[in-house]
MIDREN-687151 format. One line per 8 residues: their letters; for each residue x, y, z of C-alpha. Coordinates in nm, 2 decimals, decimal comma. Each point is the difference from the previous one (the first is absolute). Layout:
N
A	X Y Z ~ ...
This chain:
374
XXXXXXXX	3,58 5,47 7,17 ~ 0,35 0,16 -0,07 ~ 0,02 -0,11 -0,35 ~ -0,34 0,11 -0,06 ~ 0,06 0,33 0,13 ~ 0,30 0,05 -0,19 ~ -0,15 -0,09 -0,34 ~ -0,29 0,22 0,09
XXXXXXXX	0,21 0,34 0,06 ~ 0,24 -0,12 -0,29 ~ -0,29 0,00 -0,23 ~ -0,13 0,35 0,14 ~ 0,34 0,15 -0,07 ~ -0,05 -0,15 -0,33 ~ -0,30 0,13 -0,08 ~ 0,11 0,35 0,12
XXXXXXXX	0,30 -0,03 -0,26 ~ -0,24 -0,12 -0,28 ~ -0,24 0,33 0,08 ~ 0,31 0,23 -0,01 ~ 0,12 -0,16 -0,35 ~ -0,23 0,22 -0,23 ~ 0,11 -0,20 -0,31 ~ -0,08 -0,36 0,11
XXXXXXXX	-0,33 0,17 0,15 ~ -0,10 0,15 -0,33 ~ 0,12 -0,32 -0,17 ~ -0,29 -0,20 0,24 ~ -0,22 0,25 -0,08 ~ 0,01 0,05 -0,36 ~ 0,03 -0,39 -0,04 ~ -0,34 -0,07 0,17
XXXXXXXX	-0,19 0,27 -0,15 ~ 0,12 0,20 -0,33 ~ 0,16 -0,33 -0,12 ~ -0,32 -0,18 0,02 ~ -0,22 0,24 -0,14 ~ 0,22 0,06 -0,29 ~ 0,05 -0,35 -0,08 ~ -0,37 -0,08 0,02
XXXXXXXX	-0,09 0,30 -0,22 ~ 0,27 -0,01 -0,24 ~ -0,07 -0,11 -0,40 ~ -0,12 -0,32 0,07 ~ -0,02 -0,28 -0,29 ~ -0,38 -0,03 0,01 ~ -0,30 0,17 -0,20 ~ -0,20 0,20 0,28
XXXXXXXX	-0,29 0,28 -0,14 ~ 0,09 0,06 -0,32 ~ -0,19 0,22 -0,21 ~ -0,19 -0,12 -0,26 ~ -0,24 0,09 -0,27 ~ -0,25 -0,18 -0,23 ~ -0,13 0,11 -0,38 ~ -0,32 -0,20 -0,01
XXXXXXXX	-0,11 0,05 -0,39 ~ -0,17 -0,33 0,04 ~ -0,25 0,02 0,29 ~ -0,09 -0,32 0,01 ~ -0,04 -0,23 0,30 ~ 0,40 -0,17 -0,06 ~ 0,13 0,36 0,00 ~ -0,16 0,08 0,31
XXXXXXXX	0,08 -0,29 0,18 ~ 0,37 0,07 -0,12 ~ -0,01 0,34 0,16 ~ -0,16 -0,11 0,34 ~ 0,28 -0,27 0,02 ~ 0,30 0,30 0,08 ~ -0,06 0,02 0,38 ~ 0,23 0,13 0,28
XXXXXXXX	0,22 -0,09 0,14 ~ 0,18 -0,05 -0,33 ~ -0,15 0,28 -0,20 ~ -0,20 0,29 0,09 ~ -0,35 0,01 -0,09 ~ -0,04 0,05 -0,42 ~ -0,06 0,35 -0,13 ~ -0,21 -0,02 -0,35
XXXXXXXX	0,14 0,21 -0,27 ~ -0,03 0,06 -0,36 ~ 0,21 -0,12 -0,24 ~ 0,12 0,34 -0,13 ~ 0,14 0,05 0,37 ~ 0,22 -0,28 0,02 ~ 0,32 0,19 -0,13 ~ -0,05 0,32 0,16
XXXXXXXX	-0,08 -0,16 0,35 ~ 0,31 -0,25 -0,03 ~ 0,23 0,29 -0,12 ~ -0,10 0,18 0,38 ~ 0,08 -0,34 0,17 ~ -0,37 0,02 0,13 ~ 0,01 -0,37 -0,07 ~ 0,22 -0,31 0,01
XXXXXXXX	-0,23 -0,25 -0,20 ~ -0,26 0,10 -0,25 ~ -0,22 -0,30 -0,16 ~ -0,17 0,06 -0,34 ~ -0,29 -0,24 -0,04 ~ -0,07 0,02 -0,37 ~ -0,35 0,00 -0,16 ~ -0,20 -0,34 -0,05
XXXXXXXX	0,28 -0,17 0,25 ~ -0,26 -0,21 0,16 ~ -0,16 -0,08 -0,35 ~ 0,35 -0,13 -0,13 ~ 0,10 -0,15 0,32 ~ -0,32 -0,25 -0,04 ~ 0,07 -0,06 -0,35 ~ 0,36 -0,11 0,04
XXXXXXXX	0,16 0,30 -0,19 ~ 0,26 0,07 0,26 ~ -0,06 0,37 0,02 ~ 0,30 0,21 0,13 ~ -0,01 0,22 0,29 ~ 0,23 0,30 0,07 ~ 0,20 0,04 0,33 ~ 0,16 0,33 0,02
XXXXXXXX	0,31 0,01 0,27 ~ 0,16 0,28 0,15 ~ 0,36 -0,17 0,03 ~ 0,13 0,29 0,17 ~ -0,10 -0,17 0,31 ~ 0,21 -0,31 -0,08 ~ -0,08 -0,24 0,29 ~ -0,39 0,09 0,00
XXXXXXXX	0,00 -0,05 -0,41 ~ 0,17 -0,30 0,01 ~ -0,21 -0,18 0,24 ~ -0,30 0,19 -0,05 ~ -0,01 -0,12 -0,40 ~ 0,03 -0,37 0,12 ~ -0,31 0,04 0,28 ~ -0,21 0,19 -0,29
XXXXXXXX	0,07 -0,28 -0,29 ~ -0,09 -0,25 0,32 ~ -0,33 0,17 0,07 ~ -0,12 0,05 -0,34 ~ 0,04 -0,37 -0,08 ~ -0,12 -0,11 0,31 ~ -0,32 0,18 -0,09 ~ -0,04 -0,10 -0,35
XXXXXXXX	0,03 -0,35 0,09 ~ -0,27 0,02 0,26 ~ -0,23 0,20 -0,22 ~ 0,08 -0,26 -0,27 ~ -0,07 -0,30 0,25 ~ -0,36 0,12 0,09 ~ -0,07 0,02 -0,42 ~ -0,20 -0,24 -0,16
XXXXXXXX	0,22 -0,29 -0,17 ~ 0,31 0,08 0,17 ~ 0,14 -0,27 0,22 ~ 0,10 0,07 0,37 ~ 0,39 -0,03 0,05 ~ 0,09 -0,30 0,20 ~ 0,24 0,18 0,23 ~ -0,11 0,28 0,21
XXXXXXXX	0,31 0,15 0,20 ~ -0,10 0,18 0,34 ~ 0,32 0,13 0,14 ~ -0,04 0,11 0,41 ~ 0,28 0,25 0,14 ~ 0,03 -0,05 0,36 ~ 0,15 0,22 0,27 ~ 0,05 0,27 -0,28
XXXXXXXX	-0,31 0,00 -0,20 ~ 0,10 0,30 -0,21 ~ 0,38 -0,11 -0,05 ~ 0,09 0,40 0,19 ~ 0,37 0,02 0,03 ~ -0,02 0,24 0,29 ~ -0,15 -0,32 0,23 ~ 0,31 -0,19 -0,07
XXXXXXXX	0,32 0,28 -0,01 ~ -0,13 0,22 0,29 ~ 0,01 -0,31 0,25 ~ 0,32 -0,16 -0,19 ~ 0,15 0,35 0,05 ~ -0,03 -0,02 0,39 ~ 0,10 -0,37 -0,01 ~ 0,33 0,07 -0,20
XXXXXXXX	0,06 0,31 0,24 ~ 0,00 -0,22 0,33 ~ 0,29 -0,21 -0,15 ~ 0,15 0,33 -0,12 ~ 0,01 0,20 0,32 ~ 0,04 -0,25 0,25 ~ 0,35 -0,08 -0,18 ~ 0,10 0,34 -0,02
XXXXXXXX	-0,11 0,15 0,35 ~ 0,13 -0,29 0,19 ~ 0,35 0,04 -0,21 ~ 0,02 0,35 0,04 ~ -0,06 -0,02 0,36 ~ 0,33 -0,22 0,04 ~ 0,17 0,20 -0,22 ~ -0,11 0,35 0,15
XXXXXXXX	0,14 -0,13 0,33 ~ 0,34 -0,09 -0,15 ~ 0,03 0,29 -0,18 ~ -0,08 0,22 0,30 ~ 0,20 -0,17 0,23 ~ -0,29 -0,12 0,24 ~ 0,08 -0,37 -0,06 ~ 0,28 -0,01 0,19
XXXXXXXX	-0,15 0,19 0,29 ~ -0,30 -0,25 -0,02 ~ 0,27 -0,32 0,00 ~ 0,18 0,11 0,30 ~ -0,32 0,02 0,20 ~ -0,16 -0,31 0,16 ~ -0,20 -0,05 -0,29 ~ 0,01 -0,33 -0,21
XXXXXXXX	-0,03 0,01 -0,39 ~ -0,30 -0,19 0,03 ~ -0,17 0,29 0,17 ~ 0,16 0,26 -0,24 ~ -0,12 -0,18 -0,30 ~ -0,33 -0,10 0,15 ~ -0,08 0,40 0,07 ~ 0,08 0,05 -0,36
XXXXXXXX	-0,25 -0,25 -0,13 ~ -0,29 0,10 0,22 ~ 0,05 0,37 -0,07 ~ 0,01 0,00 -0,34 ~ -0,22 -0,26 -0,06 ~ -0,27 0,23 0,21 ~ 0,05 0,29 -0,26 ~ -0,04 -0,23 -0,25
XXXXXXXX	-0,30 -0,19 0,12 ~ -0,17 0,37 0,11 ~ 0,07 0,13 -0,35 ~ -0,14 -0,32 -0,19 ~ -0,32 -0,02 0,22 ~ -0,05 0,40 -0,07 ~ 0,08 -0,04 -0,37 ~ -0,28 -0,29 -0,01
XXXXXXXX	-0,30 0,17 0,20 ~ 0,09 0,36 -0,16 ~ 0,14 -0,01 -0,34 ~ -0,12 -0,34 -0,15 ~ -0,36 -0,02 0,18 ~ -0,08 0,37 0,02 ~ 0,21 0,17 -0,27 ~ 0,00 -0,26 -0,28
XXXXXXXX	-0,32 -0,14 0,11 ~ 0,16 -0,36 -0,07 ~ -0,22 -0,27 0,20 ~ 0,23 -0,25 0,22 ~ -0,19 -0,31 0,02 ~ 0,20 -0,17 0,30 ~ 0,08 0,10 0,36 ~ 0,26 0,30 0,01
XXXXXXXX	0,06 -0,13 0,38 ~ 0,11 -0,34 -0,11 ~ 0,20 0,15 -0,28 ~ 0,18 0,24 0,24 ~ 0,07 -0,33 0,21 ~ 0,18 -0,15 -0,29 ~ 0,18 0,35 -0,06 ~ 0,13 -0,03 0,35
XXXXXXXX	0,13 -0,34 -0,05 ~ 0,17 0,06 -0,32 ~ 0,17 0,33 0,14 ~ 0,22 -0,22 0,23 ~ 0,15 -0,14 -0,35 ~ 0,01 0,34 -0,19 ~ 0,16 0,19 0,29 ~ 0,27 -0,31 0,06
XXXXXXXX	0,11 0,06 -0,36 ~ 0,04 0,36 0,07 ~ 0,21 -0,06 0,29 ~ 0,22 -0,26 -0,14 ~ 0,07 0,23 -0,30 ~ 0,05 0,31 0,26 ~ 0,27 -0,21 0,15 ~ 0,17 -0,06 -0,33
XXXXXXXX	-0,05 0,36 -0,14 ~ 0,25 0,26 0,13 ~ -0,20 0,32 -0,15 ~ -0,32 0,07 -0,14 ~ 0,10 -0,04 -0,35 ~ 0,14 -0,33 0,09 ~ -0,34 -0,08 0,16 ~ -0,17 0,11 -0,31
XXXXXXXX	0,18 -0,22 -0,26 ~ -0,03 -0,30 0,22 ~ -0,39 0,08 0,03 ~ -0,05 -0,03 -0,36 ~ 0,20 -0,31 -0,01 ~ -0,24 -0,15 0,21 ~ -0,34 0,14 -0,01 ~ -0,07 0,04 -0,40
XXXXXXXX	0,05 -0,40 -0,04 ~ -0,20 -0,07 0,29 ~ -0,28 0,24 -0,09 ~ 0,01 -0,08 -0,39 ~ -0,03 -0,34 0,11 ~ -0,25 -0,03 0,28 ~ -0,31 -0,02 -0,22 ~ -0,08 0,39 0,06
XXXXXXXX	0,12 0,08 -0,37 ~ -0,01 -0,33 -0,17 ~ -0,21 -0,29 0,09 ~ 0,21 -0,31 0,14 ~ -0,20 -0,22 -0,31 ~ 0,17 0,19 -0,24 ~ 0,34 -0,06 0,14 ~ 0,24 -0,28 -0,10
XXXXXXXX	-0,09 -0,31 0,27 ~ 0,32 0,01 0,17 ~ 0,00 0,36 0,03 ~ -0,36 -0,02 0,14 ~ 0,13 -0,30 0,22 ~ 0,28 0,20 0,13 ~ -0,19 0,32 0,10 ~ -0,16 -0,22 0,24
XXXXXXXX	0,25 0,06 0,23 ~ -0,05 0,36 0,00 ~ -0,25 0,14 0,27 ~ -0,07 0,31 -0,25 ~ -0,20 -0,29 -0,25 ~ -0,17 -0,11 0,28 ~ -0,10 0,37 0,10 ~ -0,13 0,11 -0,32
XXXXXXXX	-0,19 -0,34 -0,01 ~ -0,19 0,04 0,32 ~ -0,05 0,37 -0,06 ~ -0,18 -0,05 -0,31 ~ -0,23 -0,26 0,12 ~ -0,10 0,23 0,31 ~ -0,01 0,34 -0,16 ~ -0,17 -0,17 -0,37
XXXXXXXX	-0,15 -0,32 0,10 ~ -0,13 0,09 0,34 ~ 0,19 -0,33 0,15 ~ 0,01 -0,06 0,37 ~ 0,24 -0,16 0,23 ~ -0,11 -0,38 -0,08 ~ 0,14 0,08 -0,37 ~ 0,31 0,22 0,05
XXXXXXXX	0,14 -0,16 0,35 ~ 0,26 -0,25 -0,24 ~ 0,17 0,37 -0,15 ~ -0,03 0,13 0,36 ~ 0,22 -0,29 0,13 ~ 0,20 0,01 -0,29 ~ 0,09 0,36 0,03 ~ 0,04 -0,02 0,40
XXXXXXXX	0,25 -0,30 -0,04 ~ 0,22 0,11 -0,30 ~ -0,02 0,35 0,15 ~ 0,11 -0,13 0,33 ~ 0,31 -0,15 -0,17 ~ 0,09 0,30 -0,17 ~ -0,06 0,21 0,28 ~ 0,26 -0,25 0,23
XXXXXXXX	0,27 0,00 -0,29 ~ -0,03 0,39 0,01 ~ 0,04 -0,01 0,40 ~ 0,31 -0,21 -0,03 ~ 0,15 0,27 -0,24 ~ -0,07 0,26 0,21 ~ 0,16 -0,17 0,29 ~ 0,31 -0,08 -0,20
XXXXXX	0,01 0,37 -0,11 ~ -0,03 0,12 0,35 ~ 0,27 -0,22 0,14 ~ 0,24 0,10 -0,27 ~ -0,08 0,36 0,10 ~ 0,04 -0,04 0,38
C-alpha cells in the first residue's frame, strides 16, 4: 500500500509539473486538435466535388446518359451551357471541366465512325485536373459501352467488372489521415513527455532529491508512466470524440473504449522508450536528437504511412518486434473495420508482452543511472 501511495502522489506531482509547463501543454493540445484538422483538410490526392459543365449539341439519349453519369461526390451536378460560353467561363475559372458533345454524336457512334468528344480541363487545379480527366474519360467510355450493348446487333461484353470498396466507399482521404494523425501523435507525445519528465527533473535538480528519499526507482518511473499516459489517453479520447467524429464528421466503425484499452497497453511501451531516452540524454536538445533517431524509423515502418505489404519481406518480419506495428494494426482494425476483441486480442497480447519487456529494460537502465547518482 505504501508503494501504491508513493506512485500515486508522485504522479500527482508529475501532473502539476506538466500543467505548469505551457510549452508541453500547448504541444499536446495542438497535436490532438489543430494538427489533426490540418492533416485531414489539407490538399488531398483525390477528386472531390469538381465543378463541371456540359455542352450538349447532340441532344440525344446517349448525350443525356453521359450528362447524368457525372454525380457527387466526385463531381458536382453538371450545368448545361452553350458552346459560345466555354471560353469565357473557363477563363473566369467557373468550371474545372467542360464536356462538349458534338452534333450527331449518337448517330456516329452507332454507325461506328468513332466521333470525337472534347473535354476542356482547367489545369491550374493540377491534382483535380489530372485525376478528373481520367475519371471523365472512364465515365464517358462506360456510358458509350453500356449504350452500345443495348443496341441491336452489338454483342454483350464477356466480362463485367463490379468494383466494391469496403469501409471507405468514396475513398475520402480525411477518413484515413485524421485517425492516423491521432495514432502517430500518441507515439510521439508518449516518448516526448516521459523523456522530458526525466530530463526536467535532472535539469532542475529535483531528481537528486527524489533519489535520497525512501523511494525506489520503480516507483519514480511508474509514477511518470501513469501520469503522462493519463494525459495522452485523455487527449486522445477527446480528440476522437470532438475533433474526428463531431468536427470532421468521420465515422468510427468500431468501439472507442476497446481502442482506448489498447492505447493504455501501448502507452507502457511508448513511455518506457521515453524514460530510457531520458536516462541517456543530459539536456532537452539531446533528447530531441535521440527522439528523432528512434521515433522516425519506428513511425515510418509501423504501417501507418506505408503498408507492411509494400516493404521487403525481411523488413516487414523484423518490424513485428516493434509494438508500434501491432498498435497500428489493431487501431486500424477497430476504428476502420469495426473489429472486436475476438479479432484484435493477438495484437493486444503482442503489445503487452513486447511493451513489458521494453518497460523492464527501461527500469533497469533507470536503476543503474540512479545508483550512479547516489
